[in-house]
N, CA, C and O atoms as CSV, one atom per row, in Angstrom:
chain,resi,resn,atom,element,x,y,z
A,1,MET,N,N,59.853,28.025,2.889
A,1,MET,CA,C,60.746,27.486,1.958
A,1,MET,C,C,61.017,25.975,2.198
A,1,MET,O,O,61.138,25.197,1.252
A,2,LYS,N,N,61.107,25.597,3.470
A,2,LYS,CA,C,61.261,24.186,3.727
A,2,LYS,C,C,60.145,23.316,3.261
A,2,LYS,O,O,60.394,22.185,2.843
A,3,TYR,N,N,58.910,23.786,3.309
A,3,TYR,CA,C,57.780,23.053,2.897
A,3,TYR,C,C,57.874,22.806,1.320
A,3,TYR,O,O,57.530,21.708,0.882
A,4,ARG,N,N,58.291,23.716,0.539
A,4,ARG,CA,C,58.463,23.733,-0.839
A,4,ARG,C,C,59.530,22.562,-1.230
A,4,ARG,O,O,59.279,21.662,-2.031
A,5,LYS,N,N,60.695,22.715,-0.570
A,5,LYS,CA,C,61.754,21.805,-0.912
A,5,LYS,C,C,61.495,20.448,-0.501
A,5,LYS,O,O,61.879,19.557,-1.259
A,6,ALA,N,N,60.858,20.111,0.666
A,6,ALA,CA,C,60.491,18.848,1.079
A,6,ALA,C,C,59.513,18.237,0.159
A,6,ALA,O,O,59.592,17.030,-0.074
A,7,ASN,N,N,58.588,18.972,-0.389
A,7,ASN,CA,C,57.538,18.345,-1.298
A,7,ASN,C,C,57.869,18.588,-2.776
A,7,ASN,O,O,57.024,18.336,-3.635
A,8,TYR,N,N,59.124,19.089,-3.106
A,8,TYR,CA,C,59.306,19.385,-4.507
A,8,TYR,C,C,59.787,18.150,-5.288
A,8,TYR,O,O,60.721,17.472,-4.859
A,9,ASN,N,N,59.172,17.869,-6.393
A,9,ASN,CA,C,59.537,16.827,-7.363
A,9,ASN,C,C,59.861,17.280,-8.815
A,9,ASN,O,O,59.692,16.570,-9.806
A,10,GLY,N,N,60.352,18.564,-8.820
A,10,GLY,CA,C,60.663,19.029,-10.139
A,10,GLY,C,C,59.399,19.018,-10.987
A,10,GLY,O,O,58.325,19.318,-10.467
A,11,MET,N,N,59.482,18.689,-12.257
A,11,MET,CA,C,58.199,18.502,-13.152
A,11,MET,C,C,57.441,17.359,-12.932
A,11,MET,O,O,56.352,17.207,-13.485
A,12,ASN,N,N,58.021,16.367,-12.010
A,12,ASN,CA,C,57.215,15.084,-12.018
A,12,ASN,C,C,56.025,15.049,-11.091
A,12,ASN,O,O,55.560,13.943,-10.813
A,13,TRP,N,N,55.477,16.143,-10.579
A,13,TRP,CA,C,54.484,16.134,-9.592
A,13,TRP,C,C,53.272,16.021,-10.485
A,13,TRP,O,O,52.217,15.783,-9.898
A,14,ILE,N,N,53.232,16.145,-11.766
A,14,ILE,CA,C,52.125,16.024,-12.653
A,14,ILE,C,C,52.470,15.299,-13.842
A,14,ILE,O,O,53.586,15.482,-14.327
A,15,ARG,N,N,51.600,14.438,-14.421
A,15,ARG,CA,C,51.889,13.685,-15.727
A,15,ARG,C,C,52.123,14.728,-16.794
A,15,ARG,O,O,51.546,15.815,-16.781
A,16,GLN,N,N,53.018,14.347,-17.749
A,16,GLN,CA,C,53.255,15.097,-18.942
A,16,GLN,C,C,52.113,15.492,-19.692
A,16,GLN,O,O,51.953,16.642,-20.101
A,17,GLU,N,N,51.199,14.416,-19.906
A,17,GLU,CA,C,50.099,14.724,-20.711
A,17,GLU,C,C,49.125,15.749,-20.159
A,17,GLU,O,O,48.556,16.570,-20.879
A,18,LYS,N,N,48.955,15.658,-18.809
A,18,LYS,CA,C,48.145,16.611,-18.070
A,18,LYS,C,C,48.622,18.056,-18.154
A,18,LYS,O,O,47.873,19.019,-18.322
A,19,ARG,N,N,50.004,18.109,-18.014
A,19,ARG,CA,C,50.661,19.459,-17.968
A,19,ARG,C,C,50.494,20.040,-19.415
A,19,ARG,O,O,50.143,21.211,-19.561
A,20,LEU,N,N,50.736,19.251,-20.442
A,20,LEU,CA,C,50.572,19.816,-21.822
A,20,LEU,C,C,49.168,20.101,-22.129
A,20,LEU,O,O,48.946,21.108,-22.801
A,21,ALA,N,N,48.112,19.322,-21.714
A,21,ALA,CA,C,46.691,19.561,-21.827
A,21,ALA,C,C,46.389,20.900,-21.141
A,21,ALA,O,O,45.586,21.668,-21.670
A,22,ILE,N,N,46.945,21.188,-20.082
A,22,ILE,CA,C,46.535,22.485,-19.422
A,22,ILE,C,C,47.135,23.643,-20.259
A,22,ILE,O,O,46.455,24.623,-20.563
A,23,TYR,N,N,48.470,23.494,-20.632
A,23,TYR,CA,C,48.916,24.524,-21.477
A,23,TYR,C,C,48.129,24.719,-22.637
A,23,TYR,O,O,47.822,25.874,-22.935
A,24,MET,N,N,47.685,23.596,-23.469
A,24,MET,CA,C,46.904,23.714,-24.614
A,24,MET,C,C,45.532,24.422,-24.249
A,24,MET,O,O,45.067,25.331,-24.937
A,25,ARG,N,N,44.955,23.948,-23.160
A,25,ARG,CA,C,43.543,24.456,-22.753
A,25,ARG,C,C,43.714,26.062,-22.712
A,25,ARG,O,O,42.832,26.790,-23.167
A,26,ASP,N,N,44.804,26.531,-22.187
A,26,ASP,CA,C,45.040,27.979,-21.915
A,26,ASP,C,C,45.705,28.682,-23.038
A,26,ASP,O,O,46.151,29.814,-22.852
A,27,GLY,N,N,45.806,28.086,-24.211
A,27,GLY,CA,C,46.220,28.707,-25.350
A,27,GLY,C,C,47.681,28.834,-25.516
A,27,GLY,O,O,48.130,29.655,-26.317
A,28,LEU,N,N,48.548,27.981,-24.726
A,28,LEU,CA,C,49.982,28.054,-24.727
A,28,LEU,C,C,50.469,29.509,-24.298
A,28,LEU,O,O,51.510,30.000,-24.736
A,29,ALA,N,N,49.640,30.136,-23.420
A,29,ALA,CA,C,50.021,31.463,-22.987
A,29,ALA,C,C,49.718,31.676,-21.608
A,29,ALA,O,O,48.827,31.019,-21.070
A,30,CYS,N,N,50.413,32.579,-20.955
A,30,CYS,CA,C,50.099,32.944,-19.509
A,30,CYS,C,C,48.793,33.480,-19.310
A,30,CYS,O,O,48.469,34.463,-19.976
A,31,VAL,N,N,47.950,32.952,-18.448
A,31,VAL,CA,C,46.580,33.476,-18.259
A,31,VAL,C,C,46.622,34.926,-17.621
A,31,VAL,O,O,45.660,35.693,-17.649
A,32,TYR,N,N,47.764,35.195,-17.083
A,32,TYR,CA,C,47.832,36.538,-16.209
A,32,TYR,C,C,48.252,37.719,-17.273
A,32,TYR,O,O,47.575,38.734,-17.440
A,33,CYS,N,N,49.385,37.446,-17.913
A,33,CYS,CA,C,49.866,38.576,-18.681
A,33,CYS,C,C,49.719,38.423,-20.333
A,33,CYS,O,O,49.855,39.334,-21.150
A,34,GLY,N,N,49.426,37.123,-20.588
A,34,GLY,CA,C,49.185,36.957,-22.016
A,34,GLY,C,C,50.501,36.492,-22.857
A,34,GLY,O,O,50.405,36.104,-24.022
A,35,ASP,N,N,51.666,36.562,-22.199
A,35,ASP,CA,C,52.812,36.117,-22.797
A,35,ASP,C,C,52.728,34.692,-23.267
A,35,ASP,O,O,52.192,33.836,-22.564
A,36,SER,N,N,53.252,34.418,-24.452
A,36,SER,CA,C,53.067,33.034,-25.009
A,36,SER,C,C,54.463,32.480,-25.426
A,36,SER,O,O,55.463,33.197,-25.438
A,37,ILE,N,N,54.474,31.178,-25.764
A,37,ILE,CA,C,55.587,30.584,-26.182
A,37,ILE,C,C,56.079,31.033,-27.579
A,37,ILE,O,O,57.253,30.920,-27.930
A,38,GLU,N,N,55.078,31.559,-28.365
A,38,GLU,CA,C,55.533,32.128,-29.634
A,38,GLU,C,C,56.296,33.373,-29.439
A,38,GLU,O,O,56.991,33.784,-30.368
A,39,ARG,N,N,56.235,34.035,-28.288
A,39,ARG,CA,C,56.986,35.257,-28.056
A,39,ARG,C,C,58.123,34.964,-27.107
A,39,ARG,O,O,58.736,35.872,-26.547
A,40,GLY,N,N,58.411,33.621,-26.923
A,40,GLY,CA,C,59.524,33.228,-26.048
A,40,GLY,C,C,59.340,32.992,-24.656
A,40,GLY,O,O,60.290,32.676,-23.940
A,41,ALA,N,N,58.066,33.138,-24.184
A,41,ALA,CA,C,57.785,32.856,-22.765
A,41,ALA,C,C,58.133,31.467,-22.386
A,41,ALA,O,O,57.906,30.554,-23.180
A,42,SER,N,N,58.677,31.238,-21.206
A,42,SER,CA,C,58.870,29.876,-20.673
A,42,SER,C,C,57.664,29.630,-19.758
A,42,SER,O,O,57.449,30.355,-18.787
A,43,LEU,N,N,56.896,28.610,-20.081
A,43,LEU,CA,C,55.658,28.340,-19.388
A,43,LEU,C,C,55.853,27.343,-18.116
A,43,LEU,O,O,56.691,26.441,-18.075
A,44,SER,N,N,55.073,27.617,-17.246
A,44,SER,CA,C,54.904,26.754,-15.977
A,44,SER,C,C,53.436,26.659,-15.667
A,44,SER,O,O,52.575,27.276,-16.296
A,45,LEU,N,N,53.188,25.800,-14.598
A,45,LEU,CA,C,51.868,25.715,-14.057
A,45,LEU,C,C,51.873,26.477,-12.759
A,45,LEU,O,O,52.826,26.469,-11.980
A,46,ASP,N,N,50.611,27.218,-12.549
A,46,ASP,CA,C,50.484,27.964,-11.318
A,46,ASP,C,C,49.236,27.407,-10.611
A,46,ASP,O,O,48.210,27.127,-11.230
A,47,HIS,N,N,49.379,27.260,-9.272
A,47,HIS,CA,C,48.143,26.931,-8.487
A,47,HIS,C,C,47.423,28.140,-8.104
A,47,HIS,O,O,47.976,29.043,-7.475
A,48,ILE,N,N,46.126,28.182,-8.491
A,48,ILE,CA,C,45.260,29.402,-8.282
A,48,ILE,C,C,45.252,29.602,-6.858
A,48,ILE,O,O,45.532,30.702,-6.383
A,49,ILE,N,N,44.907,28.469,-6.043
A,49,ILE,CA,C,45.029,28.515,-4.627
A,49,ILE,C,C,46.407,27.705,-4.293
A,49,ILE,O,O,46.522,26.507,-4.554
A,50,PRO,N,N,47.329,28.397,-3.753
A,50,PRO,CA,C,48.668,27.781,-3.368
A,50,PRO,C,C,48.330,26.367,-2.571
A,50,PRO,O,O,47.371,26.234,-1.811
A,51,VAL,N,N,49.195,25.446,-2.852
A,51,VAL,CA,C,49.087,24.186,-2.040
A,51,VAL,C,C,49.252,24.446,-0.609
A,51,VAL,O,O,48.607,23.822,0.234
A,52,ARG,N,N,50.182,25.437,-0.291
A,52,ARG,CA,C,50.230,25.720,1.157
A,52,ARG,C,C,49.031,26.237,1.861
A,52,ARG,O,O,48.862,26.155,3.078
A,53,ARG,N,N,48.172,26.800,0.973
A,53,ARG,CA,C,46.935,27.430,1.531
A,53,ARG,C,C,45.694,26.464,1.320
A,53,ARG,O,O,44.530,26.862,1.367
A,54,GLY,N,N,46.067,25.165,1.086
A,54,GLY,CA,C,44.984,24.063,0.954
A,54,GLY,C,C,44.624,23.894,-0.574
A,54,GLY,O,O,43.598,23.269,-0.845
A,55,GLY,N,N,45.368,24.388,-1.544
A,55,GLY,CA,C,45.036,24.153,-2.936
A,55,GLY,C,C,45.475,22.709,-3.287
A,55,GLY,O,O,46.337,22.121,-2.635
A,56,THR,N,N,44.857,22.186,-4.317
A,56,THR,CA,C,45.244,20.793,-4.814
A,56,THR,C,C,45.878,20.955,-6.266
A,56,THR,O,O,46.050,22.046,-6.809
A,57,ASN,N,N,46.204,19.704,-6.825
A,57,ASN,CA,C,46.797,19.624,-8.098
A,57,ASN,C,C,45.646,19.318,-9.031
A,57,ASN,O,O,45.933,18.748,-10.084
A,58,HIS,N,N,44.465,19.600,-8.802
A,58,HIS,CA,C,43.239,19.403,-9.663
A,58,HIS,C,C,43.422,20.323,-10.778
A,58,HIS,O,O,44.001,21.397,-10.617
A,59,GLN,N,N,42.892,19.901,-12.050
A,59,GLN,CA,C,42.917,20.770,-13.225
A,59,GLN,C,C,42.308,22.116,-13.021
A,59,GLN,O,O,42.751,23.106,-13.603
A,60,TYR,N,N,41.314,22.161,-12.217
A,60,TYR,CA,C,40.607,23.492,-12.027
A,60,TYR,C,C,41.266,24.436,-11.126
A,60,TYR,O,O,40.825,25.577,-10.981
A,61,ASN,N,N,42.381,23.977,-10.469
A,61,ASN,CA,C,43.259,24.880,-9.680
A,61,ASN,C,C,44.526,25.075,-10.289
A,61,ASN,O,O,45.425,25.643,-9.667
A,62,LEU,N,N,44.696,24.622,-11.545
A,62,LEU,CA,C,45.931,24.871,-12.220
A,62,LEU,C,C,45.726,25.622,-13.576
A,62,LEU,O,O,44.901,25.312,-14.436
A,63,VAL,N,N,46.595,26.643,-13.624
A,63,VAL,CA,C,46.562,27.359,-14.893
A,63,VAL,C,C,48.016,27.587,-15.467
A,63,VAL,O,O,49.003,27.394,-14.757
A,64,THR,N,N,48.108,27.996,-16.750
A,64,THR,CA,C,49.345,28.296,-17.282
A,64,THR,C,C,49.886,29.599,-16.961
A,64,THR,O,O,49.177,30.586,-17.160
A,65,ALA,N,N,51.050,29.727,-16.491
A,65,ALA,CA,C,51.690,31.101,-16.216
A,65,ALA,C,C,53.088,31.162,-16.736
A,65,ALA,O,O,53.806,30.162,-16.726
A,66,CYS,N,N,53.466,32.254,-17.165
A,66,CYS,CA,C,54.887,32.346,-17.639
A,66,CYS,C,C,55.667,32.404,-16.371
A,66,CYS,O,O,55.121,32.764,-15.328
A,67,ASP,N,N,56.990,32.045,-16.422
A,67,ASP,CA,C,57.763,31.912,-15.302
A,67,ASP,C,C,57.801,33.170,-14.532
A,67,ASP,O,O,57.831,33.146,-13.301
A,68,ARG,N,N,57.800,34.305,-15.231
A,68,ARG,CA,C,57.900,35.586,-14.619
A,68,ARG,C,C,56.678,35.839,-13.644
A,68,ARG,O,O,56.795,36.250,-12.490
A,69,CYS,N,N,55.518,35.539,-14.263
A,69,CYS,CA,C,54.264,35.790,-13.418
A,69,CYS,C,C,54.228,34.785,-12.278
A,69,CYS,O,O,53.863,35.159,-11.163
A,70,ASN,N,N,54.598,33.494,-12.510
A,70,ASN,CA,C,54.547,32.534,-11.446
A,70,ASN,C,C,55.495,32.941,-10.300
A,70,ASN,O,O,55.155,32.794,-9.127
A,71,LEU,N,N,56.594,33.415,-10.628
A,71,LEU,CA,C,57.545,33.784,-9.647
A,71,LEU,C,C,57.008,35.043,-8.772
A,71,LEU,O,O,57.010,35.127,-7.544
A,72,ALA,N,N,56.539,36.018,-9.729
A,72,ALA,CA,C,56.092,37.223,-9.064
A,72,ALA,C,C,54.845,37.025,-8.156
A,72,ALA,O,O,54.762,37.678,-7.116
A,73,LYS,N,N,53.915,36.184,-8.499
A,73,LYS,CA,C,52.727,35.862,-7.714
A,73,LYS,C,C,53.098,35.293,-6.314
A,73,LYS,O,O,52.497,35.663,-5.306
A,74,GLY,N,N,54.107,34.382,-6.284
A,74,GLY,CA,C,54.485,33.871,-4.997
A,74,GLY,C,C,53.320,33.323,-4.242
A,74,GLY,O,O,52.543,32.533,-4.778
A,75,GLN,N,N,53.178,33.735,-2.984
A,75,GLN,CA,C,52.127,33.305,-2.130
A,75,GLN,C,C,50.893,34.312,-2.078
A,75,GLN,O,O,49.990,34.136,-1.259
A,76,ARG,N,N,50.886,35.307,-2.925
A,76,ARG,CA,C,49.821,36.223,-2.967
A,76,ARG,C,C,48.524,35.521,-3.459
A,76,ARG,O,O,48.587,34.548,-4.211
A,77,SER,N,N,47.384,36.018,-3.032
A,77,SER,CA,C,46.118,35.492,-3.555
A,77,SER,C,C,45.995,35.812,-5.071
A,77,SER,O,O,46.631,36.750,-5.552
A,78,VAL,N,N,45.258,35.108,-5.747
A,78,VAL,CA,C,45.099,35.377,-7.183
A,78,VAL,C,C,44.543,36.739,-7.477
A,78,VAL,O,O,44.929,37.426,-8.423
A,79,LYS,N,N,43.550,37.122,-6.557
A,79,LYS,CA,C,43.000,38.607,-6.670
A,79,LYS,C,C,44.079,39.648,-6.514
A,79,LYS,O,O,44.228,40.565,-7.321
A,80,GLN,N,N,44.839,39.465,-5.421
A,80,GLN,CA,C,45.875,40.520,-5.217
A,80,GLN,C,C,46.898,40.486,-6.434
A,80,GLN,O,O,47.214,41.557,-6.952
A,81,PHE,N,N,47.401,39.347,-6.883
A,81,PHE,CA,C,48.173,39.348,-8.054
A,81,PHE,C,C,47.686,39.864,-9.320
A,81,PHE,O,O,48.356,40.550,-10.092
A,82,ILE,N,N,46.397,39.472,-9.504
A,82,ILE,CA,C,45.705,39.977,-10.752
A,82,ILE,C,C,45.743,41.654,-10.743
A,82,ILE,O,O,46.065,42.321,-11.726
A,83,ALA,N,N,45.404,42.127,-9.624
A,83,ALA,CA,C,45.313,43.624,-9.457
A,83,ALA,C,C,46.650,44.129,-9.745
A,83,ALA,O,O,46.726,45.078,-10.525
A,84,ALA,N,N,47.732,43.639,-9.236
A,84,ALA,CA,C,49.029,44.039,-9.512
A,84,ALA,C,C,49.419,43.870,-10.890
A,84,ALA,O,O,50.098,44.745,-11.427
A,85,THR,N,N,49.060,42.827,-11.525
A,85,THR,CA,C,49.292,42.638,-12.949
A,85,THR,C,C,48.559,43.540,-13.864
A,85,THR,O,O,49.061,43.887,-14.933
A,86,ALA,N,N,47.439,43.913,-13.496
A,86,ALA,CA,C,46.605,44.811,-14.337
A,86,ALA,C,C,47.363,46.233,-14.350
A,86,ALA,O,O,47.502,46.913,-15.367
A,87,ARG,N,N,47.824,46.574,-13.092
A,87,ARG,CA,C,48.577,47.888,-13.099
A,87,ARG,C,C,49.852,47.851,-13.806
A,87,ARG,O,O,50.263,48.823,-14.439
A,88,TYR,N,N,50.553,46.632,-13.703
A,88,TYR,CA,C,51.933,46.495,-14.356
A,88,TYR,C,C,51.820,46.511,-15.824
A,88,TYR,O,O,52.658,47.104,-16.503
A,89,LEU,N,N,50.654,45.779,-16.435
A,89,LEU,CA,C,50.695,45.761,-17.733
A,89,LEU,C,C,50.329,47.107,-18.405
A,89,LEU,O,O,50.765,47.438,-19.508
A,90,ASN,N,N,49.487,47.860,-17.646
A,90,ASN,CA,C,49.155,49.261,-18.005
A,90,ASN,C,C,48.761,49.418,-19.466
A,90,ASN,O,O,49.136,50.412,-20.087
A,91,HIS,N,N,48.000,48.450,-20.051
A,91,HIS,CA,C,47.498,48.596,-21.448
A,91,HIS,C,C,45.900,48.571,-21.481
A,91,HIS,O,O,45.293,48.054,-22.419
A,92,GLY,N,N,45.330,49.104,-20.506
A,92,GLY,CA,C,43.813,49.167,-20.478
A,92,GLY,C,C,43.003,47.940,-19.957
A,92,GLY,O,O,41.785,47.974,-19.782
A,93,VAL,N,N,43.819,46.815,-19.717
A,93,VAL,CA,C,43.049,45.736,-19.208
A,93,VAL,C,C,42.812,45.892,-17.726
A,93,VAL,O,O,43.649,46.309,-16.926
A,94,LYS,N,N,41.544,45.500,-17.441
A,94,LYS,CA,C,41.127,45.717,-15.977
A,94,LYS,C,C,41.210,44.375,-15.221
A,94,LYS,O,O,41.109,43.308,-15.825
A,95,SER,N,N,41.387,44.447,-13.951
A,95,SER,CA,C,41.615,43.259,-13.064
A,95,SER,C,C,40.434,42.334,-13.291
A,95,SER,O,O,40.641,41.122,-13.343
A,96,ALA,N,N,39.229,42.815,-13.428
A,96,ALA,CA,C,38.040,41.946,-13.598
A,96,ALA,C,C,38.141,41.146,-14.894
A,96,ALA,O,O,37.672,40.009,-14.943
A,97,GLU,N,N,38.731,41.700,-15.925
A,97,GLU,CA,C,38.825,41.021,-17.183
A,97,GLU,C,C,39.870,39.894,-17.016
A,97,GLU,O,O,39.663,38.794,-17.529
A,98,ILE,N,N,40.964,40.147,-16.321
A,98,ILE,CA,C,41.998,39.018,-16.179
A,98,ILE,C,C,41.424,37.983,-15.317
A,98,ILE,O,O,41.562,36.786,-15.569
A,99,GLU,N,N,40.759,38.443,-14.266
A,99,GLU,CA,C,40.071,37.441,-13.462
A,99,GLU,C,C,39.013,36.519,-14.131
A,99,GLU,O,O,38.906,35.317,-13.885
A,100,GLU,N,N,38.308,37.159,-14.932
A,100,GLU,CA,C,37.345,36.378,-15.787
A,100,GLU,C,C,38.094,35.445,-16.736
A,100,GLU,O,O,37.705,34.286,-16.880
A,101,HIS,N,N,39.079,35.883,-17.339
A,101,HIS,CA,C,39.935,35.039,-18.230
A,101,HIS,C,C,40.443,33.821,-17.408
A,101,HIS,O,O,40.239,32.683,-17.832
A,102,VAL,N,N,41.050,34.023,-16.329
A,102,VAL,CA,C,41.622,33.005,-15.460
A,102,VAL,C,C,40.491,32.002,-15.102
A,102,VAL,O,O,40.714,30.795,-15.193
A,103,SER,N,N,39.335,32.452,-14.712
A,103,SER,CA,C,38.232,31.528,-14.348
A,103,SER,C,C,37.791,30.772,-15.613
A,103,SER,O,O,37.583,29.562,-15.528
A,104,ALA,N,N,37.630,31.447,-16.833
A,104,ALA,CA,C,37.296,30.763,-17.988
A,104,ALA,C,C,38.195,29.701,-18.385
A,104,ALA,O,O,37.768,28.595,-18.716
A,105,CYS,N,N,39.482,30.010,-18.362
A,105,CYS,CA,C,40.536,28.993,-18.752
A,105,CYS,C,C,40.597,27.788,-17.715
A,105,CYS,O,O,40.838,26.659,-18.143
A,106,SER,N,N,40.397,27.993,-16.446
A,106,SER,CA,C,40.589,27.033,-15.571
A,106,SER,C,C,39.384,26.016,-15.492
A,106,SER,O,O,39.536,24.907,-14.978
A,107,THR,N,N,38.180,26.437,-16.022
A,107,THR,CA,C,37.068,25.584,-16.037
A,107,THR,C,C,36.802,25.008,-17.428
A,107,THR,O,O,35.822,24.281,-17.588
A,108,ARG,N,N,37.601,25.287,-18.415
A,108,ARG,CA,C,37.427,24.558,-19.720
A,108,ARG,C,C,37.855,23.107,-19.582
A,108,ARG,O,O,38.650,22.746,-18.714
A,109,ALA,N,N,37.325,22.325,-20.429
A,109,ALA,CA,C,37.697,20.967,-20.542
A,109,ALA,C,C,39.225,20.767,-21.066
A,109,ALA,O,O,39.682,21.505,-21.939
A,110,LEU,N,N,39.943,19.777,-20.505
A,110,LEU,CA,C,41.279,19.542,-20.998
A,110,LEU,C,C,41.247,18.744,-22.246
A,110,LEU,O,O,40.434,17.829,-22.380
A,111,PRO,N,N,42.132,19.068,-23.193
A,111,PRO,CA,C,42.253,18.255,-24.394
A,111,PRO,C,C,43.274,17.106,-24.225
A,111,PRO,O,O,44.252,16.933,-24.952
A,112,LEU,N,N,42.918,16.351,-23.174
A,112,LEU,CA,C,43.832,15.259,-22.743
A,112,LEU,C,C,44.243,14.227,-23.849
A,112,LEU,O,O,45.405,13.836,-23.961
A,113,ALA,N,N,43.230,13.813,-24.651
A,113,ALA,CA,C,43.552,12.812,-25.708
A,113,ALA,C,C,44.436,13.422,-26.697
A,113,ALA,O,O,45.392,12.803,-27.164
A,114,ARG,N,N,44.106,14.771,-27.071
A,114,ARG,CA,C,45.060,15.444,-28.133
A,114,ARG,C,C,46.563,15.413,-27.546
A,114,ARG,O,O,47.549,15.084,-28.205
A,115,ALA,N,N,46.567,15.808,-26.211
A,115,ALA,CA,C,48.010,15.969,-25.670
A,115,ALA,C,C,48.656,14.666,-25.605
A,115,ALA,O,O,49.871,14.608,-25.792
A,116,LYS,N,N,47.921,13.519,-25.339
A,116,LYS,CA,C,48.521,12.177,-25.281
A,116,LYS,C,C,49.022,11.747,-26.733
A,116,LYS,O,O,50.064,11.124,-26.938
A,117,ARG,N,N,48.143,12.163,-27.689
A,117,ARG,CA,C,48.654,11.804,-29.195
A,117,ARG,C,C,49.879,12.637,-29.534
A,117,ARG,O,O,50.823,12.135,-30.145
A,118,LEU,N,N,49.873,13.832,-29.166
A,118,LEU,CA,C,50.976,14.663,-29.470
A,118,LEU,C,C,52.279,14.107,-28.787
A,118,LEU,O,O,53.306,13.952,-29.448
A,119,ILE,N,N,52.210,13.809,-27.441
A,119,ILE,CA,C,53.367,13.298,-26.789
A,119,ILE,C,C,53.761,11.886,-27.466
A,119,ILE,O,O,54.952,11.631,-27.643
A,120,LYS,N,N,52.927,11.126,-27.779
A,120,LYS,CA,C,53.178,9.799,-28.356
A,120,LYS,C,C,53.976,9.955,-29.574
A,120,LYS,O,O,54.923,9.210,-29.825
A,121,SER,N,N,53.559,11.028,-30.424
A,121,SER,CA,C,54.168,11.239,-31.691
A,121,SER,C,C,55.476,11.895,-31.622
A,121,SER,O,O,56.375,11.646,-32.426
A,122,ARG,N,N,55.585,12.765,-30.624
A,122,ARG,CA,C,56.849,13.547,-30.569
A,122,ARG,C,C,57.849,13.086,-29.442
A,122,ARG,O,O,59.006,13.504,-29.408
A,123,GLY,N,N,57.359,12.240,-28.563
A,123,GLY,CA,C,58.194,11.627,-27.514
A,123,GLY,C,C,58.103,12.291,-26.053
A,123,GLY,O,O,58.385,11.626,-25.056
A,124,SER,N,N,57.684,13.679,-25.969
A,124,SER,CA,C,57.647,14.227,-24.715
A,124,SER,C,C,56.884,15.655,-24.883
A,124,SER,O,O,56.833,16.201,-25.985
A,125,ALA,N,N,56.371,16.150,-23.874
A,125,ALA,CA,C,55.687,17.404,-23.776
A,125,ALA,C,C,56.665,18.425,-24.154
A,125,ALA,O,O,56.266,19.347,-24.865
A,126,ALA,N,N,57.958,18.391,-23.761
A,126,ALA,CA,C,58.958,19.506,-24.076
A,126,ALA,C,C,59.111,19.474,-25.660
A,126,ALA,O,O,59.156,20.538,-26.278
A,127,ARG,N,N,59.182,18.369,-26.250
A,127,ARG,CA,C,59.351,18.361,-27.674
A,127,ARG,C,C,58.097,18.941,-28.393
A,127,ARG,O,O,58.207,19.629,-29.408
A,128,VAL,N,N,56.958,18.648,-27.850
A,128,VAL,CA,C,55.706,19.242,-28.456
A,128,VAL,C,C,55.811,20.792,-28.357
A,128,VAL,O,O,55.526,21.462,-29.350
A,129,LEU,N,N,56.185,21.355,-27.268
A,129,LEU,CA,C,56.303,22.728,-27.046
A,129,LEU,C,C,57.365,23.346,-27.997
A,129,LEU,O,O,57.166,24.365,-28.659
A,130,ALA,N,N,58.479,22.643,-27.994
A,130,ALA,CA,C,59.605,23.045,-28.920
A,130,ALA,C,C,59.104,23.166,-30.346
A,130,ALA,O,O,59.338,24.173,-31.013
A,131,ALA,N,N,58.410,22.129,-30.812
A,131,ALA,CA,C,57.856,22.177,-32.194
A,131,ALA,C,C,56.916,23.356,-32.399
A,131,ALA,O,O,56.884,24.008,-33.442
A,132,LYS,N,N,56.137,23.590,-31.310
A,132,LYS,CA,C,55.183,24.882,-31.443
A,132,LYS,C,C,55.947,26.068,-31.646
A,132,LYS,O,O,55.520,26.892,-32.454
A,133,VAL,N,N,57.050,26.288,-31.014
A,133,VAL,CA,C,57.881,27.420,-31.008
A,133,VAL,C,C,58.557,27.445,-32.389
A,133,VAL,O,O,58.629,28.525,-32.975
A,134,GLU,N,N,59.049,26.351,-32.939
A,134,GLU,CA,C,59.625,26.349,-34.293
A,134,GLU,C,C,58.656,26.655,-35.365
A,134,GLU,O,O,59.061,27.187,-36.399
A,135,GLU,N,N,57.334,26.345,-35.195
A,135,GLU,CA,C,56.350,26.574,-36.108
A,135,GLU,C,C,55.980,27.990,-36.437
A,135,GLU,O,O,55.351,28.299,-37.449
A,136,ARG,N,N,56.452,28.924,-35.431
A,136,ARG,CA,C,56.153,30.402,-35.624
A,136,ARG,C,C,56.852,30.963,-36.676
A,136,ARG,O,O,56.708,32.155,-36.947
């Protein structure tokens, strides 16, 4: 916990436009459980390989996660967490399918230019996300 607090910068560890672009790349939904902002999920970014274990803030190591999944994952490996998530969801989705989805999302190109335009027109990533929720 000391490591996390010493290196914690709130949401400022990543640029707003990159955060929003990752959310958009991942469909504004948690890559693990599928919960989305349209259904009231609070989104965050998750490191596939935790920083503590050598992971970076590179876009290929970051995916969208709902706060519940991000907190539940903790320091577990992505494989361990996906297996637990598949059992928890209990709606026929297999671990391999979630793992494939996470991999597909993390390797897609970021819509960075679109994210920048949206932030410029709305003022912040938070306002862009709030507008997406209002649109439902």
